[in-house]
GULUM-724208 format. One record per residue (C-alpha): residue in one letter; x, y negated, z; residue number from 0; chain. Coordinates in Angstrom, 1 decimal. Layout:
BEGIN
['A', [X, Y, Z], NUM, 'A']
...
END
This chain:
BEGIN
['M', [52.8, 57.0, 15.8], 0, 'A']
['P', [55.0, 54.1, 14.5], 1, 'A']
['I', [52.8, 54.1, 11.3], 2, 'A']
['L', [49.5, 54.2, 13.3], 3, 'A']
['M', [50.3, 51.3, 15.6], 4, 'A']
['P', [50.3, 48.6, 12.9], 5, 'A']
['I', [47.1, 50.1, 11.4], 6, 'A']
['L', [45.3, 50.1, 14.8], 7, 'A']
['R', [46.5, 46.6, 15.5], 8, 'A']
['K', [45.3, 45.3, 12.2], 9, 'A']
['T', [42.0, 47.1, 12.6], 10, 'A']
['R', [41.4, 45.5, 16.0], 11, 'A']
['E', [42.2, 42.1, 14.6], 12, 'A']
['T', [39.8, 42.7, 11.7], 13, 'A']
['L', [37.1, 43.7, 14.1], 14, 'A']
['E', [37.6, 40.5, 16.1], 15, 'A']
['I', [37.3, 38.4, 12.9], 16, 'A']
['Y', [34.3, 40.5, 11.8], 17, 'A']
['W', [32.4, 39.7, 15.0], 18, 'A']
['V', [33.1, 36.0, 14.6], 19, 'A']
['L', [31.7, 36.2, 11.0], 20, 'A']
['V', [28.6, 38.1, 12.1], 21, 'A']
['R', [27.8, 35.5, 14.7], 22, 'A']
['I', [28.0, 32.8, 12.0], 23, 'A']
['M', [26.5, 34.7, 9.1], 24, 'A']
['V', [23.4, 36.4, 10.6], 25, 'A']
['P', [21.8, 33.2, 12.0], 26, 'A']
['I', [22.5, 31.3, 8.8], 27, 'A']
['T', [21.2, 34.1, 6.6], 28, 'A']
['L', [18.0, 34.5, 8.7], 29, 'A']
['L', [17.4, 30.8, 8.7], 30, 'A']
['T', [17.9, 30.6, 4.9], 31, 'A']
['E', [15.5, 33.5, 4.3], 32, 'A']
['L', [12.9, 31.9, 6.5], 33, 'A']
['L', [13.3, 28.5, 4.7], 34, 'A']
['A', [13.0, 30.3, 1.4], 35, 'A']
['R', [9.8, 32.0, 2.3], 36, 'A']
['M', [8.4, 28.7, 3.6], 37, 'A']
['G', [9.2, 27.0, 0.3], 38, 'A']
['V', [11.7, 24.6, 1.8], 39, 'A']
['I', [14.6, 25.6, -0.4], 40, 'A']
['K', [12.6, 25.2, -3.5], 41, 'A']
['A', [11.6, 21.8, -2.3], 42, 'A']
['V', [15.1, 20.5, -1.6], 43, 'A']
['A', [16.8, 22.2, -4.6], 44, 'A']
['P', [16.3, 19.1, -6.8], 45, 'A']
['A', [18.7, 17.2, -4.5], 46, 'A']
['F', [21.5, 19.6, -5.7], 47, 'A']
['A', [20.4, 19.4, -9.4], 48, 'A']
['P', [22.8, 16.6, -10.6], 49, 'A']
['V', [25.9, 18.4, -9.3], 50, 'A']
['M', [24.8, 21.9, -10.3], 51, 'A']
['D', [23.8, 20.6, -13.8], 52, 'A']
['L', [27.4, 19.6, -14.3], 53, 'A']
['V', [28.6, 23.2, -13.9], 54, 'A']
['G', [25.5, 24.8, -15.5], 55, 'A']
['L', [24.1, 26.4, -12.4], 56, 'A']
['P', [20.5, 26.6, -11.0], 57, 'A']
['P', [20.0, 23.8, -8.4], 58, 'A']
['E', [19.0, 26.4, -5.7], 59, 'A']
['I', [22.6, 27.7, -5.7], 60, 'A']
['G', [23.7, 24.3, -4.4], 61, 'A']
['L', [22.6, 25.5, -0.9], 62, 'A']
['A', [25.0, 28.4, -1.1], 63, 'A']
['W', [27.8, 26.1, -2.3], 64, 'A']
['L', [27.2, 23.7, 0.5], 65, 'A']
['T', [27.1, 26.6, 3.0], 66, 'A']
['G', [30.4, 27.9, 1.6], 67, 'A']
['M', [32.1, 24.5, 2.0], 68, 'A']
['L', [31.0, 24.2, 5.6], 69, 'A']
['V', [31.1, 27.8, 6.9], 70, 'A']
['G', [33.3, 29.8, 4.4], 71, 'A']
['I', [33.0, 32.3, 1.6], 72, 'A']
['W', [31.4, 34.9, 3.8], 73, 'A']
['G', [28.7, 32.4, 4.8], 74, 'A']
['A', [27.9, 31.7, 1.1], 75, 'A']
['I', [27.9, 35.3, -0.1], 76, 'A']
['P', [24.6, 36.5, 1.5], 77, 'A']
['L', [22.8, 33.4, 0.0], 78, 'A']
['I', [23.8, 33.9, -3.7], 79, 'A']
['F', [21.2, 36.5, -4.5], 80, 'A']
['T', [18.7, 35.3, -2.0], 81, 'A']
['V', [18.1, 31.8, -3.4], 82, 'A']
['V', [18.2, 33.0, -7.0], 83, 'A']
['P', [17.3, 36.5, -8.4], 84, 'A']
['T', [20.2, 38.6, -9.7], 85, 'A']
['S', [18.3, 39.1, -13.0], 86, 'A']
['S', [18.4, 35.4, -13.8], 87, 'A']
['L', [22.2, 35.1, -13.5], 88, 'A']
['S', [24.9, 35.8, -16.1], 89, 'A']
['V', [28.5, 36.8, -15.5], 90, 'A']
['A', [29.4, 33.3, -16.4], 91, 'A']
['D', [27.1, 31.9, -13.7], 92, 'A']
['I', [28.7, 34.1, -11.0], 93, 'A']
['T', [32.2, 33.2, -12.3], 94, 'A']
['V', [31.6, 29.5, -12.2], 95, 'A']
['F', [29.9, 29.6, -8.8], 96, 'A']
['S', [32.8, 31.8, -7.5], 97, 'A']
['A', [35.3, 29.2, -8.7], 98, 'A']
['L', [33.4, 26.5, -6.8], 99, 'A']
['I', [33.6, 28.3, -3.5], 100, 'A']
['L', [37.2, 29.6, -4.0], 101, 'A']
['F', [38.4, 26.0, -4.3], 102, 'A']
['A', [36.4, 24.6, -1.4], 103, 'A']
['H', [35.3, 26.8, 1.5], 104, 'A']
['G', [35.5, 26.7, 5.3], 105, 'A']
['L', [36.6, 23.0, 5.0], 106, 'A']
['P', [36.2, 21.9, 8.6], 107, 'A']
['I', [38.5, 24.6, 9.9], 108, 'A']
['E', [41.0, 24.9, 7.0], 109, 'A']
['Q', [41.3, 21.1, 6.5], 110, 'A']
['K', [42.0, 20.6, 10.2], 111, 'A']
['I', [44.9, 23.0, 9.9], 112, 'A']
['I', [46.2, 21.2, 6.9], 113, 'A']
['Q', [45.9, 17.9, 8.7], 114, 'A']
['K', [48.2, 19.1, 11.4], 115, 'A']
['A', [50.9, 19.5, 8.8], 116, 'A']
['G', [50.7, 15.8, 7.9], 117, 'A']
['P', [48.3, 15.2, 5.0], 118, 'A']
['E', [45.2, 13.0, 5.7], 119, 'A']
['M', [42.1, 15.2, 6.0], 120, 'A']
['I', [39.9, 13.1, 3.8], 121, 'A']
['A', [42.4, 12.9, 0.9], 122, 'A']
['T', [43.0, 16.7, 0.8], 123, 'A']
['T', [39.3, 17.5, 1.4], 124, 'A']
['L', [38.2, 15.3, -1.5], 125, 'A']
['L', [40.9, 16.9, -3.7], 126, 'A']
['R', [39.6, 20.4, -3.0], 127, 'A']
['I', [36.0, 19.5, -3.7], 128, 'A']
['L', [36.6, 17.4, -6.8], 129, 'A']
['G', [39.3, 19.9, -8.0], 130, 'A']
['G', [36.8, 22.7, -7.7], 131, 'A']
['L', [34.1, 20.7, -9.5], 132, 'A']
['L', [36.4, 19.7, -12.3], 133, 'A']
['Y', [37.6, 23.3, -12.8], 134, 'A']
['A', [34.0, 24.7, -12.7], 135, 'A']
['F', [32.9, 22.0, -15.1], 136, 'A']
['L', [35.7, 22.8, -17.6], 137, 'A']
['L', [35.2, 26.6, -17.2], 138, 'A']
['H', [31.4, 26.2, -17.8], 139, 'A']
['H', [31.9, 24.3, -21.0], 140, 'A']
['V', [34.5, 26.7, -22.3], 141, 'A']
['L', [32.2, 29.6, -21.6], 142, 'A']
['V', [29.2, 27.9, -23.2], 143, 'A']
['A', [31.3, 27.0, -26.3], 144, 'A']
['T', [32.7, 30.5, -26.7], 145, 'A']
['G', [29.7, 32.5, -25.5], 146, 'A']
['W', [32.1, 34.4, -23.3], 147, 'A']
['L', [30.7, 36.1, -20.2], 148, 'A']
['S', [27.1, 35.5, -21.3], 149, 'A']
['A', [26.0, 39.1, -20.4], 150, 'A']
['P', [23.7, 39.5, -17.4], 151, 'A']
['A', [25.5, 39.7, -14.1], 152, 'A']
['N', [26.3, 43.3, -13.0], 153, 'A']
['P', [27.6, 43.1, -9.5], 154, 'A']
['T', [29.2, 46.2, -8.0], 155, 'A']
['W', [27.9, 45.0, -4.6], 156, 'A']
['I', [24.8, 42.9, -4.0], 157, 'A']
['P', [25.1, 41.4, -0.4], 158, 'A']
['M', [21.4, 40.4, -0.2], 159, 'A']
['S', [18.5, 40.1, -2.6], 160, 'A']
['A', [14.9, 39.0, -2.5], 161, 'A']
['T', [12.7, 41.5, -0.6], 162, 'A']
['V', [9.0, 41.9, -0.1], 163, 'A']
['G', [8.7, 42.5, 3.6], 164, 'A']
['W', [10.7, 41.7, 6.7], 165, 'A']
['A', [11.4, 45.3, 7.4], 166, 'A']
['E', [13.0, 45.8, 4.0], 167, 'A']
['Y', [14.9, 42.5, 4.5], 168, 'A']
['F', [16.4, 43.5, 7.8], 169, 'A']
['R', [17.4, 46.9, 6.3], 170, 'A']
['A', [19.2, 45.0, 3.5], 171, 'A']
['L', [20.8, 42.7, 6.0], 172, 'A']
['G', [22.1, 45.6, 8.0], 173, 'A']
['E', [23.6, 47.2, 4.8], 174, 'A']
['T', [25.3, 43.9, 4.0], 175, 'A']
['M', [26.9, 43.7, 7.4], 176, 'A']
['I', [28.2, 47.3, 7.1], 177, 'A']
['W', [29.6, 46.7, 3.6], 178, 'A']
['M', [31.2, 43.5, 4.8], 179, 'A']
['L', [33.0, 45.4, 7.6], 180, 'A']
['A', [34.2, 48.1, 5.2], 181, 'A']
['I', [35.5, 45.5, 2.7], 182, 'A']
['L', [37.3, 43.5, 5.4], 183, 'A']
['V', [39.0, 46.6, 6.8], 184, 'A']
['V', [40.1, 47.8, 3.4], 185, 'A']
['L', [41.5, 44.4, 2.5], 186, 'A']
['S', [43.4, 44.0, 5.8], 187, 'A']
['W', [44.9, 47.5, 5.4], 188, 'A']
['S', [45.9, 46.7, 1.8], 189, 'A']
['L', [47.6, 43.5, 2.8], 190, 'A']
['E', [49.4, 45.3, 5.6], 191, 'A']
['F', [50.6, 47.9, 3.1], 192, 'A']
['L', [51.9, 45.2, 0.7], 193, 'A']
['R', [53.8, 43.6, 3.6], 194, 'A']
['A', [55.3, 46.9, 4.9], 195, 'A']
['T', [56.4, 48.1, 1.4], 196, 'A']
['G', [58.0, 44.7, 0.6], 197, 'A']
['L', [55.8, 44.2, -2.4], 198, 'A']
['L', [54.3, 41.0, -1.0], 199, 'A']
['E', [57.8, 39.5, -0.6], 200, 'A']
['L', [58.6, 40.4, -4.2], 201, 'A']
['M', [55.4, 38.8, -5.4], 202, 'A']
['M', [56.3, 35.6, -3.5], 203, 'A']
['K', [59.7, 35.5, -5.1], 204, 'A']
['A', [58.3, 36.0, -8.6], 205, 'A']
['L', [56.1, 32.9, -8.0], 206, 'A']
['S', [59.1, 30.6, -7.5], 207, 'A']
['P', [59.3, 29.5, -11.2], 208, 'A']
['I', [55.5, 28.8, -11.3], 209, 'A']
['L', [55.6, 26.7, -8.2], 210, 'A']
['R', [58.5, 24.7, -9.6], 211, 'A']
['L', [56.2, 23.8, -12.5], 212, 'A']
['A', [53.8, 22.4, -10.0], 213, 'A']
['G', [56.5, 20.2, -8.5], 214, 'A']
['I', [57.0, 22.4, -5.4], 215, 'A']
['R', [60.7, 23.1, -4.6], 216, 'A']
['G', [63.1, 24.4, -2.0], 217, 'A']
['E', [61.8, 25.6, 1.4], 218, 'A']
['A', [58.2, 24.5, 0.4], 219, 'A']
['E', [58.1, 27.2, -2.3], 220, 'A']
['Q', [58.2, 30.2, 0.1], 221, 'A']
['L', [55.7, 28.6, 2.5], 222, 'A']
['T', [53.3, 27.8, -0.4], 223, 'A']
['A', [53.6, 31.4, -1.6], 224, 'A']
['V', [52.7, 32.6, 1.8], 225, 'A']
['G', [49.5, 30.5, 1.7], 226, 'A']
['L', [48.8, 31.6, -1.8], 227, 'A']
['F', [48.7, 35.2, -0.9], 228, 'A']
['L', [47.7, 35.2, 2.8], 229, 'A']
['G', [45.7, 32.0, 3.2], 230, 'A']
['I', [45.9, 28.5, 4.5], 231, 'A']
['S', [46.1, 29.5, 8.1], 232, 'A']
['Y', [49.4, 31.2, 7.4], 233, 'A']
['G', [50.9, 28.9, 4.8], 234, 'A']
['A', [49.9, 25.6, 6.4], 235, 'A']
['G', [50.6, 27.0, 9.8], 236, 'A']
['L', [54.2, 27.5, 8.8], 237, 'A']
['L', [54.3, 24.1, 7.2], 238, 'A']
['I', [53.3, 22.4, 10.4], 239, 'A']
['R', [56.5, 23.7, 12.1], 240, 'A']
['E', [58.7, 22.9, 9.1], 241, 'A']
['A', [57.2, 19.4, 8.6], 242, 'A']
['R', [57.8, 18.5, 12.3], 243, 'A']
['S', [61.3, 19.7, 12.2], 244, 'A']
['G', [62.0, 17.7, 9.1], 245, 'A']
['A', [63.1, 20.8, 7.1], 246, 'A']
['V', [60.6, 20.0, 4.3], 247, 'A']
['S', [60.1, 16.5, 3.1], 248, 'A']
['P', [56.6, 14.9, 3.7], 249, 'A']
['R', [55.9, 14.6, -0.1], 250, 'A']
['Q', [56.7, 18.3, -0.6], 251, 'A']
['V', [54.5, 19.2, 2.4], 252, 'A']
['F', [51.7, 17.2, 0.8], 253, 'A']
['L', [52.1, 18.9, -2.6], 254, 'A']
['A', [52.3, 22.3, -1.0], 255, 'A']
['C', [49.0, 21.6, 0.9], 256, 'A']
['V', [47.3, 20.4, -2.3], 257, 'A']
['F', [48.4, 23.5, -4.2], 258, 'A']
['M', [47.2, 25.8, -1.3], 259, 'A']
['G', [43.9, 23.9, -1.3], 260, 'A']
['F', [43.4, 24.8, -4.9], 261, 'A']
['A', [44.7, 28.4, -4.7], 262, 'A']
['H', [45.0, 30.4, -1.5], 263, 'A']
['S', [44.3, 33.9, -0.3], 264, 'A']
['V', [44.2, 35.0, -3.9], 265, 'A']
['I', [44.2, 38.7, -3.2], 266, 'A']
['E', [41.4, 39.0, -0.6], 267, 'A']
['D', [39.1, 36.2, -2.0], 268, 'A']
['T', [39.5, 37.3, -5.6], 269, 'A']
['I', [38.7, 40.9, -4.9], 270, 'A']
['L', [35.6, 39.7, -3.0], 271, 'A']
['V', [34.1, 37.6, -5.8], 272, 'A']
['I', [34.9, 40.2, -8.4], 273, 'A']
['S', [32.8, 42.6, -6.5], 274, 'A']
['L', [30.0, 40.1, -6.9], 275, 'A']
['G', [30.4, 40.2, -10.6], 276, 'A']
['A', [32.8, 37.4, -11.3], 277, 'A']
['D', [35.4, 37.6, -14.1], 278, 'A']
['V', [39.0, 38.0, -13.0], 279, 'A']
['Y', [40.4, 35.7, -15.7], 280, 'A']
['G', [38.1, 32.9, -14.6], 281, 'A']
['V', [38.6, 33.2, -10.9], 282, 'A']
['L', [42.3, 34.0, -10.8], 283, 'A']
['G', [44.1, 33.4, -14.1], 284, 'A']
['G', [42.4, 30.1, -14.9], 285, 'A']
['R', [42.3, 29.0, -11.3], 286, 'A']
['L', [46.1, 29.4, -10.9], 287, 'A']
['A', [46.8, 27.6, -14.2], 288, 'A']
['F', [44.6, 24.7, -13.1], 289, 'A']
['A', [46.3, 24.6, -9.7], 290, 'A']
['V', [49.7, 24.4, -11.3], 291, 'A']
['A', [48.7, 21.7, -13.8], 292, 'A']
['A', [46.6, 19.6, -11.3], 293, 'A']
['T', [49.3, 19.8, -8.6], 294, 'A']
['A', [52.0, 18.7, -11.1], 295, 'A']
['A', [49.8, 15.8, -12.2], 296, 'A']
['I', [49.2, 14.8, -8.5], 297, 'A']
['G', [52.9, 15.1, -7.9], 298, 'A']
['A', [53.6, 12.7, -10.8], 299, 'A']
['L', [51.2, 10.1, -9.3], 300, 'A']
['L', [52.7, 10.7, -5.9], 301, 'A']
['G', [56.1, 9.7, -7.3], 302, 'A']
['R', [54.7, 6.3, -8.2], 303, 'A']
['L', [53.6, 5.6, -4.6], 304, 'A']
['S', [55.9, 3.7, -2.3], 305, 'A']
['D', [56.7, 5.2, 1.1], 306, 'A']
['K', [54.7, 2.5, 2.8], 307, 'A']
['T', [51.5, 3.4, 0.9], 308, 'A']
['F', [52.2, 7.1, 1.1], 309, 'A']
['F', [52.6, 7.1, 4.9], 310, 'A']
['A', [49.8, 4.6, 5.5], 311, 'A']
['Q', [47.1, 6.2, 3.5], 312, 'A']
['I', [47.6, 9.9, 2.7], 313, 'A']
['F', [50.3, 11.3, 5.1], 314, 'A']
['R', [50.7, 10.8, 8.8], 315, 'A']
['L', [53.2, 12.7, 10.9], 316, 'A']
['P', [55.0, 10.7, 13.6], 317, 'A']
['H', [57.5, 13.6, 14.2], 318, 'A']
['V', [58.9, 13.2, 10.6], 319, 'A']
['Q', [60.7, 10.1, 9.4], 320, 'A']
['S', [59.6, 8.5, 6.2], 321, 'A']
['E', [61.5, 9.7, 3.2], 322, 'A']
['G', [61.0, 10.0, -0.5], 323, 'A']
['G', [61.1, 13.2, -2.5], 324, 'A']
END
């Protein structure tokens, strides 16, 4: 019974999250399919072309990218293979697109949480979007130059694909919802197992040297590691409390939030995009390396800012006194 209780509790929490996702995803997916059949998506795709060209993706995928930024990863997933046929995508394409949505997704919700910890919402939102585009741009050019991941995409799970009739479409949508529930439950159980066995805590401790390279130190290290593994809601949520108590300096809070914006929920989100056909080195290894380097560079620039500029433009938290560091 003591073992079953956490599992039942976690399953109940997952079902509540799943129901929220269903209410968001189903209407968006149906609307997108309707617009696709009416030719609207094909008509508006050129508007996304300049940005998608930078990262070597078809312009139609821009809609999935925008949906991911506004709604979240689960909002973008059903659209990937709806707006573009699977046969036209390579492993590189899926990897680059996955990188885009891993950096910037669910921005209205996640950035609001980060804002409560102190960093200005506009500054950290722009950093996530531009950081994702820069990483996707670099990744695309490396893949083109080396020919790596040029094989056709071979996803282990196709959330949705183009269908002939509405009956077949609704059947595919139902299958997607069932698979989504199964994946969410397995991932939630896996994270609970890592917590219960202490493996998650060991993983967090092992990250300490890497976070120091990014300029994140002291109490902020552990809180950033929480966000890295469990997501912004956990990491930034804890930072809100520590920032208001003054236990973590404002500049360290800002750097921790920047790093979490670039890399968070790496277990769950990484497994998800890998199931779509993304390459693990591109969506995890390279992403973490970029997060460390970019955060360190931002930290160096931050050190040149006066407290007056820092607190006036990119950090506001009345409960914490202005301080360097």
